[in-house]
Backbone as CSV, one residue per row, in Angstrom:
resi,resn,N_x,N_y,N_z,CA_x,CA_y,CA_z,C_x,C_y,C_z
1,MET,0.683,-0.805,0.076,0.094,0.011,-0.247,0.901,0.956,-0.255
2,LYS,0.595,2.182,-0.845,1.314,3.619,-0.743,1.523,4.565,0.588
3,GLN,2.321,4.850,0.707,2.347,5.563,2.101,1.867,7.086,1.431
4,ARG,1.114,7.370,2.375,0.574,8.766,2.243,1.950,9.602,2.523
5,ARG,1.820,10.742,1.696,2.393,11.979,1.684,2.588,12.869,2.952
6,ARG,3.608,13.131,3.946,3.216,13.799,5.195,2.828,15.455,5.215
7,ILE,2.306,15.764,5.855,1.870,16.858,5.626,2.255,17.675,6.625
8,TYR,2.925,19.026,6.108,3.498,19.880,7.415,2.235,21.048,7.738
9,TYR,1.985,21.835,8.514,0.726,22.654,8.253,1.282,23.927,8.548
10,SER,0.750,24.794,7.671,1.348,26.224,7.975,0.468,27.184,9.112
11,GLU,0.787,27.973,9.443,0.467,29.030,10.546,-1.051,29.224,10.453
12,LYS,-1.361,29.292,8.844,-2.832,29.467,8.574,-3.780,28.312,9.204
13,ASP,-2.866,27.273,8.585,-3.662,26.279,8.814,-3.922,25.702,10.293
14,LYS,-2.899,26.356,11.230,-3.057,25.767,12.551,-3.969,26.817,13.187
15,ALA,-4.080,28.031,12.610,-5.406,29.117,12.985,-6.157,28.644,12.867
16,LEU,-6.915,28.183,11.605,-8.338,27.147,11.597,-8.484,25.983,12.795
17,MET,-7.525,25.258,12.731,-7.416,24.319,13.474,-8.086,24.927,14.648
18,TRP,-7.572,25.960,15.546,-8.006,26.281,16.741,-9.154,27.022,16.581
19,ASP,-9.320,27.825,15.363,-10.795,28.532,15.226,-11.836,27.284,15.374
20,ARG,-11.594,26.053,14.778,-12.748,25.098,14.999,-12.645,24.672,16.335
21,TRP,-11.645,24.405,16.746,-11.484,23.569,18.261,-12.138,24.320,19.268
22,LYS,-12.498,26.021,19.099,-12.660,26.791,19.624,-14.438,26.585,19.796
23,LYS,-14.862,26.373,18.287,-16.097,26.365,17.977,-16.968,25.057,18.493
24,GLY,-15.926,24.127,19.083,-16.581,23.238,19.704,-16.389,21.635,18.936
25,ASP,-15.931,21.665,17.561,-15.540,20.603,16.903,-14.640,19.657,17.494
26,SER,-14.596,18.469,17.485,-14.191,17.359,17.430,-12.647,17.138,16.709
27,LEU,-11.791,16.148,17.383,-10.474,16.135,16.519,-10.643,15.806,15.291
28,HIS,-11.691,14.609,15.078,-12.063,14.114,13.978,-12.595,14.849,13.225
29,ASP,-13.107,16.006,13.278,-14.029,16.755,12.507,-12.898,17.585,11.794
30,ILE,-11.866,18.061,12.786,-10.811,18.868,12.289,-10.091,18.255,10.943
31,GLY,-9.722,17.047,11.465,-8.742,16.238,10.526,-9.533,15.889,9.465
32,ARG,-10.962,15.940,9.065,-11.434,15.356,8.040,-11.405,16.902,7.058
33,LEU,-10.486,18.188,7.463,-10.567,19.269,6.621,-9.777,19.250,6.113
34,PHE,-8.635,18.230,6.746,-7.005,18.288,5.883,-7.011,16.717,5.395
35,ASP,-7.915,16.110,5.276,-7.894,14.627,5.112,-6.939,13.586,5.461
36,ARG,-7.172,14.181,6.951,-6.104,13.708,7.581,-7.093,12.944,8.894
37,GLY,-6.344,11.814,9.932,-6.817,11.230,10.903,-6.716,12.039,11.990
38,HIS,-7.495,11.969,12.724,-7.237,12.692,14.194,-6.231,13.219,15.070
39,SER,-4.863,11.822,15.201,-3.554,11.901,15.627,-2.923,13.135,14.853
40,SER,-3.304,13.298,13.816,-2.503,14.373,12.952,-2.584,15.811,13.621
41,ILE,-3.868,16.209,13.610,-4.629,17.275,14.659,-4.291,17.166,16.352
42,GLN,-4.043,15.865,16.625,-4.472,15.760,18.226,-2.733,16.552,18.572
43,ASN,-1.623,15.952,17.968,-0.382,16.541,18.102,-0.039,18.061,18.415
44,ILE,-1.032,18.667,17.734,-0.973,20.329,17.681,-1.827,20.881,19.128
45,ILE,-3.036,20.058,19.043,-3.921,20.637,19.974,-3.372,19.925,21.416
46,GLN,-3.333,19.005,21.392,-3.066,18.265,22.845,-1.516,19.025,23.269
47,GLY,-0.541,18.998,22.390,0.934,19.587,22.602,0.882,21.020,23.771
48,ALA,-0.814,21.213,23.175,-0.652,22.977,24.223,-2.087,23.046,25.061
49,GLY,-2.150,21.749,25.399,-3.174,21.332,26.350,-4.749,21.760,26.007
50,GLY,-4.730,21.907,24.353,-6.127,22.589,23.956,-6.217,23.567,24.550
51,ILE,-5.319,24.659,24.680,-5.497,26.044,25.200,-4.732,26.755,23.940
52,ARG,-5.475,27.395,23.087,-4.565,28.304,22.324,-3.468,29.147,22.258
53,PRO,-2.468,28.723,21.897,-1.497,29.769,22.355,-1.151,31.043,21.906
54,ARG,-1.120,32.362,22.575,-1.190,33.538,22.174,-0.587,34.243,20.845
55,ASP,-1.309,34.886,19.862,-0.744,35.252,18.958,1.027,35.805,19.131
56,ARG,1.828,35.838,18.212,3.078,36.615,18.595,2.928,38.079,17.918
57,GLU,3.464,39.123,18.620,3.413,40.575,18.234,4.590,41.202,18.315
58,ARG,4.684,41.947,17.254,5.957,42.606,17.083,5.769,43.919,18.203
59,SER,6.867,44.607,18.529,6.887,45.606,19.417,6.931,46.712,18.531
60,VAL,6.246,47.622,18.910,6.193,49.074,17.737,7.302,49.792,17.831
61,LEU,8.436,49.226,18.606,10.031,49.889,18.987,10.693,48.860,18.150
62,SER,10.604,47.591,18.015,11.246,47.065,17.295,11.732,47.547,15.895
63,LEU,12.909,47.093,14.975,13.110,47.641,13.700,12.308,46.548,12.837
64,THR,12.000,46.959,11.679,11.037,46.214,10.823,12.030,45.595,9.612
65,LEU,11.563,44.429,8.849,12.155,44.414,8.098,12.684,44.943,6.752
66,ALA,11.593,46.223,6.436,11.826,46.801,5.743,13.404,47.950,6.215
67,GLU,13.159,48.206,7.381,14.325,49.034,7.800,15.918,48.259,7.905
68,ARG,15.382,46.897,7.792,16.629,46.570,8.399,17.174,46.262,6.483
69,GLU,16.406,45.945,5.723,16.681,46.316,4.348,17.863,47.615,3.995
70,ILE,17.022,48.617,4.507,18.132,49.747,4.380,19.300,49.739,5.262
71,ILE,19.134,48.902,6.245,20.612,49.147,6.752,21.585,48.113,6.126
72,SER,20.888,46.843,5.578,21.858,46.032,4.527,22.211,46.969,3.174
73,ARG,21.480,47.710,2.515,21.797,48.327,1.370,22.794,49.384,1.630
74,GLY,22.864,50.135,3.195,23.494,51.456,3.510,24.869,50.464,3.396
75,LEU,25.182,49.467,4.540,26.316,48.863,4.580,26.841,48.480,3.282
76,ALA,26.045,47.994,2.291,27.096,47.590,1.132,27.326,48.736,0.194
77,MET,26.924,49.850,0.487,26.804,51.143,-0.071,28.051,51.934,0.795
78,GLY,28.616,51.371,1.750,30.149,51.801,2.659,29.282,52.894,3.573
79,GLN,28.067,53.511,3.670,27.407,54.580,4.519,27.973,54.093,5.712
80,SER,27.852,55.400,6.751,27.950,55.157,8.076,26.738,54.633,8.855
81,LEU,26.885,54.317,9.813,26.206,54.005,11.057,25.140,55.090,11.152
82,ARG,25.882,56.399,11.460,24.847,57.339,11.597,24.192,57.824,10.289
83,THR,24.847,57.587,9.558,23.713,58.008,8.006,22.598,57.508,7.749
84,ILE,22.813,56.043,8.044,21.982,54.777,7.968,20.731,55.273,8.847
85,ALA,21.136,55.401,10.241,19.886,55.730,11.138,19.292,56.937,11.174
86,THR,20.194,58.460,9.995,18.969,59.344,10.006,17.757,58.446,8.783
87,ALA,18.485,57.948,7.726,17.745,57.899,6.832,16.380,56.885,7.317
88,ILE,16.384,55.905,8.532,15.597,55.271,9.318,15.265,56.125,10.108
89,GLN,15.356,57.127,10.637,14.989,57.765,11.715,15.230,56.893,12.744
90,ARG,16.135,56.372,13.478,16.472,55.815,14.192,17.698,56.282,15.050
91,SER,17.953,56.283,15.931,19.168,56.526,16.920,20.285,55.772,16.699
92,PRO,21.662,56.231,16.419,22.574,56.036,15.955,23.007,54.380,16.734
93,SER,22.535,54.370,17.755,23.047,53.031,18.577,22.219,52.429,18.472
94,THR,21.078,52.459,18.536,20.297,51.222,17.761,20.566,50.628,16.397
95,VAL,20.926,50.911,15.459,21.750,50.256,14.133,23.298,50.174,14.437
96,SER,23.782,50.341,15.652,24.900,49.912,16.015,24.631,48.635,16.628
97,ARG,23.955,48.444,17.780,23.434,47.316,18.181,23.233,45.644,17.255
98,GLU,22.336,46.501,16.197,21.852,45.655,15.082,22.760,45.066,14.501
99,VAL,23.743,46.078,13.838,24.658,45.496,13.365,25.862,44.563,13.929
100,LYS,26.040,44.992,15.198,27.008,44.011,16.425,26.399,42.371,16.433
101,ARG,24.974,42.383,16.754,24.282,41.257,17.075,23.953,40.576,15.841
102,ASN,24.288,40.983,14.543,24.305,39.882,13.241,24.972,40.145,12.214
103,GLU,26.157,39.377,13.133,27.631,39.081,11.894,28.386,40.484,11.828
104,GLY,27.934,41.638,12.173,28.747,42.855,11.483,28.364,43.499,10.517
105,ARG,29.589,44.454,9.946,29.033,44.994,8.912,29.551,44.321,7.447
106,ASP,30.150,43.355,7.508,30.245,42.856,6.138,29.673,41.360,6.076
107,ARG,28.776,40.747,6.989,28.344,39.940,6.798,26.686,40.212,7.181
108,TYR,26.278,41.352,7.763,25.039,41.737,7.613,23.855,41.265,6.627
109,ARG,22.963,40.624,7.174,21.913,40.268,5.818,20.397,40.695,6.828
110,ALA,19.615,41.123,5.974,18.522,41.727,6.586,17.552,40.502,6.689
111,ALA,17.262,39.559,5.733,16.010,38.419,5.997,16.581,37.781,7.133
112,ALA,18.091,37.427,7.306,18.871,36.511,8.637,18.468,37.617,9.641
113,ALA,18.796,38.793,10.005,18.672,39.711,10.986,17.124,39.614,11.237
114,GLU,16.324,39.676,10.692,14.675,39.590,10.917,14.277,38.191,11.598
115,ASP,15.012,37.279,10.922,14.562,35.524,11.563,14.937,35.508,13.193
116,MET,16.364,36.121,13.079,17.063,35.798,14.769,16.370,37.020,15.383
117,ALA,15.465,37.913,14.931,15.198,39.037,16.144,13.873,37.729,16.522
118,TRP,13.133,37.507,15.644,12.375,36.669,16.043,12.586,35.599,17.114
119,GLN,13.220,34.897,17.145,13.842,33.961,17.552,14.268,34.377,19.105
120,ARG,15.000,35.630,18.972,15.548,35.949,20.346,14.451,36.624,21.072
121,THR,12.817,37.044,20.651,11.802,37.405,21.183,10.798,36.381,21.905
122,LEU,11.621,34.671,21.764,11.010,33.505,22.458,11.468,33.504,24.010
123,ARG,10.759,34.490,24.771,11.284,34.079,25.828,9.863,34.097,26.823
124,PRO,9.524,33.100,27.102,7.816,33.268,27.944,8.144,33.193,29.277
125,LYS,7.081,33.951,29.592,7.082,33.975,31.235,7.067,32.828,31.892
126,ALA,7.948,32.671,33.251,7.765,31.473,33.938,6.094,31.642,34.380
127,CYS,6.095,30.439,34.809,4.823,30.090,35.178,5.013,30.440,36.744
128,LYS,3.765,31.159,37.213,3.951,31.426,38.437,4.728,30.470,39.547
129,LEU,3.896,29.007,39.216,4.133,28.053,39.949,5.682,27.229,39.856
130,ALA,6.120,27.723,39.170,7.770,26.929,38.585,8.723,27.587,40.172
131,GLY,8.976,26.818,40.486,10.298,27.087,41.665,9.505,27.419,43.515
132,GLU,8.080,27.139,43.142,7.833,27.386,44.345,6.936,26.204,44.762
133,LEU,7.783,25.409,45.451,7.582,23.895,45.784,6.662,23.746,46.740
134,LYS,6.934,25.017,47.740,5.276,24.479,48.986,4.096,24.545,48.273
135,LEU,3.892,25.503,47.288,3.003,25.791,46.953,2.538,24.429,45.875
136,VAL,3.516,24.115,45.111,2.913,23.183,44.279,2.294,21.884,45.075
137,ARG,3.100,21.649,46.384,2.935,20.677,47.291,1.454,20.721,47.570
138,VAL,1.191,22.056,48.470,0.168,22.378,48.591,-1.473,21.775,47.664
139,ILE,-1.169,22.304,46.564,-2.103,22.187,45.260,-2.118,20.655,44.774
140,SER,-0.836,19.972,44.765,-1.208,18.688,44.470,-1.777,17.962,45.515
141,GLU,-1.776,18.176,46.830,-2.691,17.410,47.908,-3.858,17.700,47.994
142,LYS,-4.571,18.876,47.445,-5.602,19.497,47.489,-6.410,18.605,46.376
143,LEU,-5.530,18.497,44.965,-6.048,17.806,43.937,-6.129,16.282,44.309
144,GLN,-5.492,15.649,44.958,-5.275,14.597,45.429,-6.770,14.041,45.863
145,CYS,-6.782,15.511,46.700,-8.525,14.689,47.527,-9.425,15.587,46.638
146,GLU,-9.394,15.356,45.427,-10.641,15.830,44.120,-11.045,16.760,44.708
147,TRP,-10.409,18.238,45.038,-11.097,19.386,44.934,-10.592,19.755,43.404
148,SER,-11.488,20.998,43.312,-11.365,21.077,41.641,-10.178,22.173,42.048
149,PRO,-9.839,22.891,40.749,-8.519,24.023,40.670,-9.619,25.134,41.501
150,GLU,-10.467,25.512,41.000,-11.504,26.683,41.516,-11.689,27.140,42.856
151,GLN,-11.745,25.517,43.749,-11.924,25.566,45.141,-10.617,25.967,45.300
152,ILE,-9.686,25.252,44.901,-8.174,25.449,45.391,-7.772,27.117,45.737
153,SER,-7.909,27.569,44.454,-7.574,28.802,44.310,-8.677,29.957,45.386
154,GLY,-9.803,29.626,45.358,-10.531,30.235,46.608,-10.074,29.787,47.731
155,TRP,-9.548,28.729,47.986,-8.893,28.540,49.568,-7.652,28.905,49.685
156,LEU,-7.204,28.964,49.073,-5.599,29.483,49.089,-5.835,31.013,49.383
157,LYS,-6.641,31.715,49.053,-6.747,33.108,49.274,-7.462,33.149,50.708
158,ARG,-8.198,32.350,50.678,-9.007,32.345,52.372,-8.182,32.168,53.569
159,GLU,-7.055,31.326,52.948,-6.035,30.967,54.122,-4.955,31.417,53.804
160,TYR,-4.579,32.146,52.912,-3.221,33.144,53.084,-3.410,34.510,52.427
161,PRO,-4.579,34.991,53.271,-4.924,36.468,52.683,-4.167,37.485,52.430
162,HIS,-2.689,37.409,53.419,-2.071,38.413,53.153,-0.821,38.066,52.492
163,ASP,-0.554,36.919,51.839,0.715,36.075,50.963,-0.040,35.967,49.555
164,LYS,0.809,36.926,49.350,0.271,36.979,47.395,1.041,35.905,46.939
165,SER,2.181,35.535,47.252,2.756,33.964,47.004,2.175,32.876,46.508
166,TYR,1.012,33.188,47.562,0.152,31.740,47.416,-1.348,31.710,46.840
167,HIS,-1.227,32.983,45.894,-2.488,33.342,45.340,-2.069,33.136,43.749
168,VAL,-2.867,32.032,43.332,-3.025,31.388,41.933,-4.230,31.451,41.739
169,SER,-4.917,31.853,40.108,-5.997,31.451,39.957,-6.000,29.825,39.396
170,HIS,-7.430,29.968,39.584,-7.673,28.182,38.527,-6.890,28.121,37.407
171,GLU,-6.899,29.000,36.369,-6.348,29.113,34.779,-5.191,28.843,35.268
172,THR,-4.374,29.043,36.041,-3.079,28.831,36.074,-2.407,27.485,36.572
173,ILE,-3.695,27.199,37.542,-3.439,25.369,37.917,-4.204,24.451,36.788
174,TYR,-5.316,24.830,35.811,-5.267,24.007,34.648,-4.248,24.285,33.789
175,LYS,-3.955,25.282,33.556,-2.966,25.310,32.256,-1.399,24.771,32.872
176,SER,-0.933,24.175,34.232,-0.329,23.271,34.682,-0.291,21.949,34.565
177,LEU,-1.417,21.517,34.719,-1.913,20.685,34.401,-2.084,19.887,32.801
178,PHE,-2.616,20.808,32.028,-2.737,20.687,30.644,-1.215,20.537,30.070
179,ILE,-0.742,21.654,30.372,0.400,21.737,29.394,1.830,21.326,30.150
180,GLN,1.916,20.086,29.886,2.918,19.404,30.529,4.426,19.906,30.593
181,THR,4.261,20.772,29.414,6.018,21.545,28.988,6.294,22.380,30.381
182,ARG,5.367,22.848,31.055,5.671,23.582,32.064,6.554,22.853,33.265
183,GLY,6.329,21.813,33.406,7.083,20.797,34.090,6.878,21.002,35.616
184,VAL,5.645,21.747,36.103,5.164,21.871,37.601,4.481,20.778,37.945
185,LEU,3.348,20.589,37.749,2.279,19.432,38.304,2.480,18.158,37.267
186,LYS,2.450,17.077,38.103,2.809,16.113,37.234,1.569,15.145,36.564
187,LYS,1.889,14.555,35.459,0.466,14.260,34.567,-0.133,13.178,35.230
188,GLU,0.181,12.833,36.148,-0.933,11.648,37.080,-2.014,12.366,37.468
189,LEU,-1.796,13.813,37.867,-2.571,14.498,38.854,-4.003,14.990,37.782
190,LEU,-3.887,14.708,36.894,-5.004,14.940,35.885,-5.827,14.102,35.874
191,ALA,-5.654,12.570,36.482,-6.881,11.399,36.717,-7.567,12.247,38.101
192,CYS,-7.210,13.041,38.945,-7.940,13.564,39.911,-8.759,14.851,39.380
193,LEU,-8.793,15.024,38.104,-9.863,15.899,37.850,-10.518,15.633,37.598
194,ARG,-12.510,15.959,37.904,-13.681,15.242,37.764,-13.749,15.253,36.509
195,SER,-13.426,15.926,35.396,-13.928,15.820,33.998,-12.750,14.156,33.712
196,ARG,-11.475,14.194,34.302,-10.940,13.363,33.526,-10.392,13.106,32.198
197,ARG,-10.662,14.539,31.819,-9.574,15.266,30.722,-8.376,15.673,30.680
198,VAL,-7.600,15.394,29.540,-6.327,15.482,29.233,-5.986,16.732,28.650
199,MET,-7.231,17.290,27.922,-6.816,18.867,27.682,-7.964,19.749,27.564
200,ARG,-8.272,20.998,27.659,-9.299,21.905,27.305,-10.055,21.764,26.679
201,ARG,-11.151,21.546,26.462,-12.081,21.521,25.771,-13.076,22.811,25.789
202,SER,-13.398,23.287,24.529,-14.312,24.360,24.229,-15.636,24.124,25.267
203,ARG,-15.985,25.223,25.816,-17.640,25.554,26.078,-18.258,24.569,25.368
204,HIS,-18.318,24.926,24.000,-19.297,24.651,22.893,-18.949,23.612,22.564
205,ALA,-18.114,22.663,22.815,-18.094,21.346,22.295,-19.190,20.430,22.767
206,THR,-19.938,19.260,22.321,-21.064,18.939,22.556,-20.972,17.792,21.769
207,GLN,-21.537,16.469,22.161,-21.536,15.065,21.473,-23.027,15.090,20.955
208,LYS,-23.644,16.181,21.219,-25.484,15.679,20.811,-25.264,16.371,19.217
209,GLY,-26.253,15.389,18.579,-26.453,15.235,16.924,-25.263,14.796,16.541
210,LYS,-24.426,13.980,17.087,-23.313,13.387,16.432,-23.850,12.014,16.673
211,GLY,-24.654,11.522,16.820,-25.175,9.940,16.758,-24.678,8.970,17.857
212,LEU,-24.334,9.790,19.073,-23.887,9.211,20.300,-25.170,8.947,21.334
213,GLY,-25.243,7.904,21.741,-26.501,7.801,22.691,-28.144,7.808,22.051
214,GLY,-28.138,7.906,20.657,-28.995,7.809,20.293,-29.689,6.337,19.778
215,ILE,-29.714,5.410,20.628,-29.632,4.021,20.407,-31.195,3.763,21.160
216,VAL,-32.156,3.085,20.319,-33.478,2.713,20.677,-33.288,1.552,21.551
217,ASP,-34.172,1.569,22.774,-34.252,0.122,23.401,-33.072,-0.650,23.491
218,ALA,-31.919,0.862,24.152,-30.996,0.073,24.459,-30.713,-0.834,25.416
219,VAL,-29.816,-1.864,25.359,-29.901,-2.955,26.674,-28.545,-2.450,27.719
220,SER,-29.138,-1.644,28.683,-28.052,-1.273,29.816,-26.952,-2.664,29.982
221,ILE,-25.643,-1.794,30.407,-24.559,-2.875,30.353,-24.864,-3.380,31.847
222,ARG,-25.609,-2.644,32.418,-25.976,-3.238,34.010,-26.710,-4.621,33.989
223,GLU,-27.649,-5.108,32.812,-28.072,-6.418,32.632,-27.214,-7.319,32.428
224,ARG,-26.247,-6.853,32.195,-25.188,-8.160,31.629,-24.648,-9.340,32.658
225,PRO,-25.206,-10.366,32.381,-25.087,-11.352,33.818,-23.389,-11.453,34.506
226,ALA,-23.740,-11.812,35.451,-22.159,-11.672,36.620,-21.694,-12.914,35.648
227,SER,-21.915,-13.774,35.203,-21.050,-14.554,34.432,-20.351,-13.864,32.989
228,VAL,-20.370,-13.050,33.207,-19.565,-12.329,32.109,-18.718,-11.259,32.354
229,GLU,-19.224,-10.668,33.521,-18.000,-9.908,34.477,-17.124,-10.571,34.763
230,ASP,-17.052,-11.729,34.882,-16.092,-12.348,35.911,-14.891,-12.715,34.631
231,ARG,-15.689,-13.295,33.651,-14.537,-13.762,32.638,-14.545,-15.481,32.653
232,ALA,-15.144,-15.716,33.667,-15.038,-17.154,33.569,-15.690,-17.979,32.706
233,VAL,-16.878,-17.804,31.904,-17.053,-18.405,30.964,-16.937,-18.350,29.484
234,PRO,-16.184,-18.469,28.907,-15.910,-18.306,27.060,-17.300,-18.061,26.127
235,GLY,-17.164,-17.539,25.697,-18.161,-17.021,24.495,-18.959,-15.545,24.745
236,HIS,-18.452,-14.870,25.433,-18.886,-13.354,25.476,-17.654,-12.031,25.045
237,TRP,-18.357,-11.535,24.145,-17.406,-10.711,23.171,-17.753,-9.532,23.763
238,GLU,-16.770,-8.106,23.467,-16.555,-6.702,23.145,-16.267,-6.368,22.379
239,GLY,-17.112,-5.638,21.648,-16.810,-5.086,20.054,-16.696,-3.051,20.359
240,ASP,-16.193,-3.092,18.926,-16.015,-1.670,18.396,-15.649,-1.425,17.660
241,LEU,-15.573,-0.234,16.931,-15.639,0.178,15.527,-14.278,1.166,15.242
242,ILE,-13.105,0.858,14.689,-12.160,1.678,14.231,-12.296,2.324,12.934
243,ALA,-11.836,3.736,13.126,-12.236,4.309,11.478,-10.427,4.833,11.639
244,GLY,-10.362,4.457,10.154,-8.990,4.586,9.662,-8.567,5.858,8.491
245,SER,-7.855,5.847,7.967,-8.149,7.110,6.681,-8.331,6.513,5.552
246,ASN,-8.999,7.544,4.551,-10.037,7.259,3.686,-10.896,6.489,3.670
247,ASN,-11.606,7.131,4.912,-13.220,5.990,5.130,-12.883,4.959,5.337
248,SER,-12.085,4.364,5.812,-11.578,2.831,5.964,-12.411,2.500,7.429
249,HIS,-12.884,1.299,7.723,-13.491,1.004,9.031,-13.098,-0.565,8.975
250,ILE,-13.016,-0.772,10.114,-12.677,-2.115,10.929,-13.420,-2.405,12.212
251,ALA,-14.135,-3.595,11.984,-14.859,-3.692,13.533,-14.228,-4.421,14.471
252,THR,-14.150,-4.278,15.557,-12.894,-5.258,16.235,-13.638,-6.262,17.584
253,LEU,-13.516,-7.338,17.481,-14.195,-8.238,18.533,-13.707,-8.841,19.373
254,VAL,-13.474,-8.965,20.843,-12.437,-9.216,21.445,-13.347,-10.355,22.664
255,GLU,-12.740,-11.293,22.779,-13.145,-12.677,23.332,-12.849,-12.560,25.089
256,ARG,-13.990,-12.036,26.069,-12.961,-11.498,27.322,-12.548,-12.550,27.805
257,HIS,-12.825,-13.900,27.847,-12.478,-15.134,28.366,-11.028,-15.529,27.831
258,SER,-10.978,-15.437,26.812,-9.263,-16.164,26.273,-8.540,-14.538,25.565
259,ARG,-9.184,-13.517,25.376,-8.915,-12.935,24.761,-8.160,-13.123,23.140
260,TYR,-9.359,-13.522,22.744,-8.884,-13.966,21.157,-9.737,-12.811,20.678
261,VAL,-9.228,-12.379,19.754,-9.244,-11.086,18.677,-9.811,-11.176,17.437
262,MET,-11.332,-10.732,16.707,-11.386,-10.836,15.221,-11.371,-9.870,15.072
263,LEU,-10.751,-9.472,13.695,-11.207,-7.984,13.017,-12.092,-8.521,11.863
264,VAL,-13.115,-7.315,11.584,-13.893,-7.837,10.422,-13.914,-5.934,9.794
265,LYS,-13.653,-6.102,8.387,-13.657,-5.259,7.451,-14.865,-4.771,7.200
266,VAL,-15.303,-3.229,7.275,-16.660,-2.963,7.049,-16.526,-1.786,5.778
267,GLU,-17.487,-1.653,5.032,-17.729,-0.617,4.000,-17.545,0.891,4.423
268,ASN,-18.342,0.847,5.274,-18.624,2.131,5.951,-19.181,1.804,7.401
269,SER,-19.768,3.385,8.226,-19.739,3.025,9.616,-21.115,3.095,9.655
270,THR,-22.186,2.930,8.631,-23.813,2.709,8.787,-23.935,1.580,9.701
271,THR,-25.284,1.749,10.535,-25.705,0.770,11.263,-25.797,-0.554,10.211
272,ASP,-26.648,-0.139,9.155,-26.981,-1.408,8.019,-25.968,-2.453,7.524
273,THR,-24.446,-1.651,7.650,-23.447,-2.041,6.532,-22.682,-3.028,8.233
274,VAL,-22.733,-1.909,9.128,-21.842,-2.790,10.176,-22.499,-4.088,10.651
275,VAL,-23.562,-3.832,10.609,-25.033,-5.235,11.416,-24.562,-6.253,10.655
276,LYS,-24.737,-5.913,9.486,-24.520,-7.189,8.234,-23.007,-8.081,8.447
277,ALA,-22.069,-6.960,8.428,-20.814,-7.694,8.667,-20.690,-8.151,9.951
278,LEU,-21.227,-8.156,10.740,-21.499,-8.702,12.204,-22.139,-9.981,12.093
279,ILE,-23.136,-9.786,11.910,-24.332,-11.123,11.335,-23.004,-12.302,10.629
280,LYS,-22.625,-11.778,9.393,-21.772,-12.711,8.634,-20.550,-13.283,9.302
281,GLN,-20.147,-12.599,10.134,-18.570,-13.223,11.199,-19.371,-13.912,12.090
282,SER,-20.794,-13.684,12.933,-21.269,-14.367,14.102,-21.433,-16.061,13.261
283,LYS,-21.386,-16.280,12.102,-22.139,-17.864,11.402,-20.400,-18.547,11.616
284,LYS,-19.615,-17.976,11.494,-18.215,-18.711,11.270,-17.785,-19.246,12.649
285,LEU,-18.706,-18.864,13.635,-18.040,-19.509,15.172,-19.488,-20.318,15.562
286,PRO,-19.214,-21.329,16.425,-20.500,-22.089,16.710,-21.067,-21.398,17.863
287,GLY,-22.346,-21.609,18.112,-23.376,-20.585,18.976,-22.553,-21.095,20.448
288,GLU,-22.089,-21.863,20.530,-21.492,-21.788,22.603,-20.753,-20.706,22.719
289,LEU,-19.851,-20.937,21.575,-18.644,-19.876,21.435,-19.341,-18.213,21.176
290,TYR,-20.492,-17.811,21.266,-20.978,-16.768,20.794,-22.187,-16.248,21.420
291,LYS,-22.393,-15.993,22.523,-23.338,-16.011,23.351,-24.008,-14.573,23.483
292,SER,-23.241,-13.189,23.692,-23.272,-12.013,24.173,-22.372,-11.362,22.965
293,LEU,-22.838,-10.072,23.098,-21.987,-9.090,22.525,-22.315,-7.929,23.043
294,THR,-21.102,-6.762,23.632,-20.927,-5.585,24.796,-20.694,-4.868,23.625
295,TRP,-21.323,-4.089,23.192,-20.872,-2.418,22.675,-21.164,-1.447,23.464
296,ASP,-20.429,-0.244,22.744,-20.623,0.945,23.047,-21.590,1.686,22.670
297,ARG,-22.226,3.196,22.687,-23.476,3.626,22.392,-22.793,4.281,21.228
298,GLY,-22.104,3.840,19.883,-21.810,4.362,19.153,-23.168,4.192,18.123
299,SER,-23.402,5.011,17.347,-24.521,5.278,16.356,-24.735,3.811,14.868
300,GLU,-23.093,3.489,15.214,-22.652,2.207,14.334,-23.855,0.864,14.352
301,LEU,-24.361,0.902,15.719,-24.558,-0.376,16.465,-26.301,-0.033,16.606
302,ALA,-26.612,1.035,15.742,-28.293,1.386,16.290,-29.539,0.265,16.109
303,GLY,-28.949,-0.651,14.863,-29.712,-1.489,14.340,-29.496,-2.570,15.178
304,HIS,-29.096,-2.865,16.427,-28.613,-3.924,17.627,-29.782,-4.701,17.549
305,LYS,-31.201,-4.124,17.841,-32.491,-5.466,17.336,-32.198,-6.813,16.093
306,LYS,-31.685,-5.860,14.919,-31.637,-6.700,13.976,-30.552,-8.019,14.281
307,PHE,-29.562,-7.140,14.465,-28.571,-8.500,15.136,-28.805,-9.407,15.796
308,THR,-29.689,-9.135,16.858,-29.901,-10.210,17.672,-30.781,-11.234,17.209
309,LEU,-31.987,-10.704,16.609,-32.945,-11.367,15.774,-32.300,-12.498,14.724
310,ALA,-31.216,-11.874,14.025,-30.605,-12.575,12.871,-29.521,-14.110,13.924
311,THR,-29.119,-13.395,14.759,-27.826,-14.187,15.529,-28.467,-14.954,16.685
312,ASP,-29.473,-14.594,17.647,-29.570,-15.129,18.806,-28.838,-14.704,19.858
313,ILE,-27.517,-13.641,19.751,-26.601,-13.356,20.120,-27.090,-12.189,21.151
């Protein structure tokens, strides 16, 4: 099979991703815009903890690329730094520092100087929790007691009303959890959050209207017999549908007792197609080895009644 060409996302592409993420689109939805899987988008979104990075802005005091071009041409013509400074209406000392930090008079290049200027501005502000070991310890203990970041923030302000070093917003706690590159709060503490999420989701994100949960006469997992729960008896299966690239789908079936796995290729994710493929696959096994099937609440098995009638499973 031919390997797909690797895609490199431009800043414009990334801006579109964050816009759609803010509107509540899922990673799968965003991936379809670029004809890529959700994992391709996840690396960008989850790497930032689901929190959109601030757009970088140039200071009004910094030299522009046009001014650097004038400096470069002036140096090539042998003009003095003072003459160049007058041409761009800048202080001679500003031009002198610019030339010295970018290879000097003989090797100064405007484009290279512009790139280096952007690199030098990458000085992110240190997180408030960085280096505050006592504060980090207190927050970690409260998170392990299943306190929310909002509760922790409020409690700290009441417990230490006159000590500003202990005042921290709930947003700072969330960011320190979701953005692991800050290296402050351990990743394991994410499991202590009530939402159990590993990154920030938009307030507009919802699963409504996406075919999840809309199963007519669904059989609750609470009705599953105890003999299925303890994995003592063979013949009870769990299934799920995996979506791949180019609209490819595979149904996975795992036998709970033996962990035996069967893979069923299906043409698409419609319930009619999936149910037909599962019925066909079920006929390959003796009845005593296929007694029940547990599936999640995806819409691909909305036709579960048809499956049961055809197989008595």
